[in-house]
Each structure stands twice: as structure tokens, then as C-alpha cells.
C-alpha positions as CSV (number, residue, x, y, z in Angstrom):
1,M,0.0,0.0,0.0
2,T,1.4,3.4,-1.0
3,L,1.9,6.3,1.3
4,S,-1.0,8.2,-0.3
5,L,-3.5,5.4,0.2
6,T,-2.3,5.1,3.9
7,L,-3.0,8.9,4.3
8,V,-6.4,8.5,2.7
9,C,-7.2,5.7,5.3
10,V,-6.1,8.0,8.1
11,W,-8.2,10.8,6.6
12,A,-11.3,8.5,6.5
13,I,-10.8,7.3,10.0
14,S,-10.4,10.8,11.4
15,A,-13.5,11.9,9.4
16,N,-15.5,9.2,11.1
17,L,-14.1,10.0,14.5
18,M,-14.9,13.7,14.0
19,A,-18.5,12.8,13.0
20,M,-19.0,11.0,16.3
21,I,-18.1,14.0,18.4
22,P,-21.0,16.5,19.0
23,S,-20.7,19.9,17.4
24,R,-22.5,23.2,17.8
25,D,-22.2,24.2,14.1
26,N,-23.5,20.9,12.7
27,H,-19.9,19.8,11.8
28,W,-19.4,22.4,9.1
29,S,-16.0,23.6,10.5
30,R,-14.8,20.1,10.5
31,A,-16.1,19.5,7.0
32,Y,-14.1,22.6,5.8
33,L,-11.0,21.1,7.4
34,L,-11.5,17.7,5.8
35,I,-12.1,19.4,2.4
36,A,-8.9,21.5,2.8
37,L,-6.9,18.3,3.6
38,G,-8.7,16.1,1.2
39,I,-8.2,18.0,-2.1
40,P,-4.4,17.9,-2.0
41,L,-4.6,14.3,-0.8
42,L,-6.8,13.4,-3.7
43,G,-4.2,14.9,-6.1
44,Y,-1.4,13.0,-4.4
45,V,-3.4,9.7,-4.7
46,T,-4.1,10.4,-8.4
47,Y,-0.5,11.2,-9.1
48,Q,0.9,8.2,-7.3
49,N,-1.7,5.5,-8.2
50,G,-3.4,6.7,-11.4
51,P,-6.7,8.3,-12.3
52,W,-9.0,5.3,-11.6
53,V,-7.8,5.0,-8.0
54,G,-8.1,8.7,-7.7
55,L,-11.7,8.5,-9.0
56,I,-12.5,5.8,-6.4
57,V,-11.0,7.9,-3.6
58,L,-13.0,10.9,-4.9
59,I,-16.3,8.9,-4.7
60,A,-15.4,7.7,-1.2
61,G,-14.7,11.2,-0.1
62,M,-17.9,12.5,-1.6
63,S,-19.8,9.8,0.3
64,V,-18.2,10.9,3.6
65,L,-18.8,14.6,2.9
66,R,-22.2,14.2,1.2
67,W,-23.9,17.4,2.6
68,P,-21.3,19.8,1.2
69,V,-21.7,18.1,-2.1
70,I,-25.5,18.4,-2.0
71,Y,-25.3,22.0,-1.1
72,L,-22.8,22.7,-3.9
73,T,-25.0,21.0,-6.5
74,R,-28.0,23.0,-5.3
75,W,-26.0,26.3,-5.5
76,I,-24.7,25.4,-9.0
77,R,-28.3,24.7,-10.2
78,R,-29.5,28.1,-8.8
79,Q,-26.7,29.9,-10.7
80,Q,-27.9,28.7,-14.0
């Protein structure tokens, strides 16, 4: 297993642990942190393992952070 995939596993475990802890802002500050760490990590995974593995990691990250993705798609639809 490459370093980038190991870091993705650590990211996923930390995302699940952060989701278990109660939050006053509905976990949005944690979501911003995970997005900020996840985007460069996704690029690193794609660079090191290829585009198909990068796509799988992208889908996995979108399933973890599904509400930011839902709100983004709603915002894009309103802009059209």
C-alpha cells in the first residue's frame, strides 16, 4: 500500500471520529478542514496511483462529505 493510500485511510478514520463528536455548528467547520486536507490528498493519490484509483477515492470522499456536495450542486443549479 502506498503512502498516499495510507494517508487516505487516516483521513477517512479521522473523518468518522470527527463525525461522532457532538458539534454546535453541525460539523461544518470540521467539513471545511476535511475538504482542505482532502483536495491535495486526492491529487497525491491520483499522481501516485493513477486516475482510476483517484476516482474511487473521490467517490469515497464524496460519500463521507455528502452534505457539502449536495449544497454545492444546489448552488450550481441556482446559478444557471
